[in-house]
C-alpha positions as CSV (number, residue, x, y, z in Angstrom):
1,X,0.0,0.0,0.0
2,X,1.3,3.5,-0.9
3,X,2.1,5.6,2.2
4,X,-0.1,8.7,2.7
5,X,3.1,10.7,3.3
6,X,6.4,10.2,1.6
7,X,9.2,12.7,2.4
8,X,12.7,12.4,0.9
9,X,15.8,14.7,1.3
10,X,13.7,17.5,2.8
11,X,15.9,20.6,3.6
12,X,15.1,23.9,5.2
13,X,17.5,26.7,6.3
14,X,17.1,30.2,7.7
15,X,19.4,33.2,7.7
16,X,21.0,33.4,11.2
17,X,22.5,36.9,11.3
18,X,26.0,37.9,10.2
19,X,25.4,36.3,6.8
20,X,25.3,32.8,8.4
21,X,22.8,30.1,7.5
22,X,21.2,27.9,10.1
23,X,20.1,24.6,8.5
24,X,17.2,23.3,10.6
25,X,16.2,20.3,8.5
26,X,19.2,18.7,6.8
27,X,17.9,15.7,5.0
28,X,14.6,14.5,6.4
29,X,13.1,11.2,5.3
30,X,9.7,9.9,6.5
31,X,7.0,7.6,5.4
32,X,3.6,7.6,7.2
33,X,0.9,5.0,6.4
34,X,-2.8,6.0,6.1
35,X,-4.3,5.8,9.6
36,X,-1.1,6.1,11.5
37,X,-0.7,8.3,14.6
38,X,2.8,9.6,14.8
39,X,4.4,11.7,17.6
40,X,7.5,13.8,16.8
41,X,9.8,14.7,19.7
42,X,12.9,16.9,19.8
43,X,14.6,19.6,21.8
44,X,13.3,23.2,21.6
45,X,14.6,24.8,18.4
46,X,15.2,21.4,16.7
47,X,12.8,22.2,13.8
48,X,9.7,20.3,14.8
49,X,7.3,23.2,14.1
50,X,9.2,24.0,10.8
51,X,8.7,20.4,9.7
52,X,5.0,20.5,10.5
53,X,4.6,23.9,8.7
54,X,6.1,22.3,5.6
55,X,3.8,19.3,5.9
56,X,0.9,21.7,6.2
57,X,2.1,23.7,3.1
58,X,2.4,26.8,5.3
59,X,6.1,27.0,4.6
60,X,8.2,26.1,1.5
61,X,11.1,23.8,1.7
62,X,14.5,24.6,0.2
63,X,14.9,21.1,-1.4
64,X,13.4,17.7,-1.3
65,X,10.2,15.9,-2.1
66,X,6.9,15.8,-0.2
67,X,4.2,13.5,-1.5
68,X,0.7,13.6,0.1
69,X,-1.5,10.8,-1.1
70,X,0.8,10.4,-4.1
71,X,0.7,14.1,-5.1
72,X,3.9,16.2,-5.0
73,X,3.2,19.3,-3.0
74,X,6.6,21.0,-3.4
75,X,6.4,21.7,-7.1
76,X,5.3,25.1,-8.5
77,X,1.6,25.7,-9.4
78,X,0.0,23.8,-6.5
79,X,-3.1,25.4,-4.9
80,X,-1.8,25.1,-1.4
81,X,-4.7,27.0,0.1
82,X,-7.2,24.6,-1.3
83,X,-5.1,21.6,-0.1
84,X,-5.0,23.1,3.4
85,X,-8.7,23.6,3.5
86,X,-9.8,20.3,2.1
87,X,-7.0,17.7,3.0
88,X,-5.2,19.0,6.0
89,X,-6.5,19.8,9.5
90,X,-4.6,21.9,12.0
91,X,-4.6,21.9,15.8
92,X,-2.4,24.8,17.1
93,X,-1.1,25.3,20.6
94,X,-3.0,28.6,20.9
95,X,-6.1,27.1,19.2
96,X,-6.9,30.3,17.3
97,X,-10.7,30.3,17.9
98,X,-12.4,33.5,16.7
99,X,-14.0,35.3,19.7
100,X,-17.1,36.6,17.7
101,X,-18.3,33.1,16.9
102,X,-19.7,30.5,19.2
103,X,-18.3,26.9,19.4
104,X,-20.4,25.4,16.6
105,X,-19.7,28.3,14.3
106,X,-15.9,28.1,15.0
107,X,-16.0,24.4,14.1
108,X,-17.8,25.1,10.8
109,X,-15.5,28.0,9.7
110,X,-13.4,25.9,7.4
111,X,-16.6,24.9,5.5
112,X,-17.4,28.6,4.9
113,X,-13.9,29.1,3.5
114,X,-15.0,27.0,0.6
115,X,-18.8,27.7,0.2
116,X,-21.3,30.4,1.0
117,X,-23.3,28.5,3.5
118,X,-23.2,25.3,5.6
119,X,-25.3,22.4,4.4
120,X,-27.2,20.0,6.6
121,X,-24.6,17.3,6.1
122,X,-21.8,19.4,7.5
123,X,-24.0,20.6,10.4
124,X,-24.8,17.0,11.3
125,X,-21.1,16.0,11.0
126,X,-20.2,18.9,13.3
127,X,-22.7,17.6,15.9
128,X,-21.2,14.1,15.5
129,X,-17.7,15.5,16.2
130,X,-18.9,17.4,19.2
131,X,-20.5,14.3,20.6
132,X,-17.3,12.3,20.0
133,X,-15.3,14.9,21.9
134,X,-17.9,15.6,24.6
135,X,-18.6,19.2,23.9
136,X,-22.2,19.1,22.7
137,X,-23.3,21.0,25.8
138,X,-21.2,24.1,24.9
139,X,-22.1,24.4,21.3
140,X,-23.7,27.8,21.8
141,X,-21.0,29.2,24.1
142,X,-18.3,31.7,23.0
143,X,-14.5,31.2,23.4
144,X,-14.3,33.7,26.3
145,X,-16.4,31.3,28.4
146,X,-14.4,28.1,27.7
147,X,-11.8,26.3,29.7
148,X,-8.4,25.3,28.3
149,X,-9.5,21.7,27.8
150,X,-12.7,22.8,26.0
151,X,-10.6,25.1,23.7
152,X,-8.5,22.1,22.7
153,X,-11.6,19.9,21.9
154,X,-13.2,22.7,19.8
155,X,-10.0,23.1,17.9
156,X,-9.8,19.4,17.3
157,X,-13.4,19.3,15.9
158,X,-12.6,22.3,13.6
159,X,-9.5,20.4,12.3
160,X,-11.7,17.4,11.5
161,X,-14.8,19.1,10.0
162,X,-13.6,18.8,6.4
163,X,-12.8,15.1,6.9
164,X,-9.1,15.7,6.0
165,X,-6.5,13.1,5.0
166,X,-4.1,14.4,7.6
167,X,-4.3,16.2,10.9
168,X,-1.2,18.2,12.1
169,X,-1.1,18.9,15.9
170,X,1.6,21.3,17.0
171,X,2.0,21.0,20.8
172,X,-1.8,20.6,21.3
173,X,-1.5,20.1,25.0
174,X,1.3,22.6,25.6
175,X,-0.8,25.1,27.5
176,X,-2.9,22.6,29.4
177,X,-2.6,21.1,32.9
178,X,-1.8,17.4,33.2
179,X,-5.4,16.2,33.4
180,X,-6.6,18.2,30.4
181,X,-3.4,17.3,28.4
182,X,-4.1,13.7,29.0
183,X,-7.8,14.2,27.9
184,X,-6.8,15.8,24.6
185,X,-4.2,13.1,23.9
186,X,-6.8,10.4,24.5
187,X,-9.3,12.3,22.3
188,X,-6.7,12.3,19.5
189,X,-6.1,8.6,19.9
190,X,-9.9,8.0,19.9
191,X,-10.3,10.0,16.7
192,X,-7.4,8.1,15.1
193,X,-9.0,4.8,15.9
194,X,-12.7,5.6,15.1
195,X,-12.2,7.8,12.0
196,X,-8.9,6.3,10.8
197,X,-7.6,9.9,10.4
198,X,-3.8,10.1,10.0
199,X,-2.3,12.3,12.8
200,X,1.2,13.8,13.2
201,X,1.7,15.5,16.5
202,X,4.6,17.5,17.9
203,X,4.9,17.2,21.7
204,X,7.4,17.5,24.5
205,X,5.4,15.2,26.8
206,X,6.3,11.6,27.4
207,X,2.8,10.8,28.5
208,X,1.2,12.5,25.4
209,X,3.6,10.9,22.9
210,X,2.9,7.5,24.4
211,X,-0.6,7.6,22.9
212,X,0.8,7.5,19.4
213,X,1.6,4.4,17.3
214,X,5.2,5.6,16.7
215,X,7.5,8.1,18.2
216,X,10.1,9.8,16.0
217,X,12.9,12.2,17.2
218,X,14.2,15.2,15.3
219,X,17.8,15.7,16.2
220,X,20.6,17.7,14.4
221,X,18.2,18.2,11.4
222,X,17.6,14.5,10.9
223,X,14.4,12.5,11.8
224,X,15.2,9.3,13.7
């Protein structure tokens, strides 16, 4: 079976002052099967967020190949905005919920990026996701009234609403206490099992990374 993600010789560098170049990703190789749940570990500044940003087409690579479901995403002419909306879901550390919209509306925002109104099928799927993550009772609440754990679950539902091929989670438990961090990690594992959604998660936590199928480490620009 063809892997969902195939990365070869991925390279990314940044100017580092005084005309120096800091190579963050030296030659990254990775294959991820459909339905896998992968945790990526590494020291602060090792390039974990850079790698996730490239996988999410938010950042270009300097060199290498990135195939998502058999399609090369690093060549010119790719509609990256459409790919991000339809095929890739994001869960950020700061969640990025819009304060003027309630929980249900925040979850459905990716739908409105593609069409003028939300159809009944998507409304029903949003309710299904809220039931799966245990937040049905807060559907009409606004972000200012939510706890940290509720923020995380709303962000997870929003990442899943377009039924993406891939969910990228960048330190999704980084701002949570131990209990809520464990809850979000377990929700991610439940989603992976029940929906067979492929998940790549960056985390510093041993307990959170233990919920994944595999743990990879980014060190010296190489994924091990």
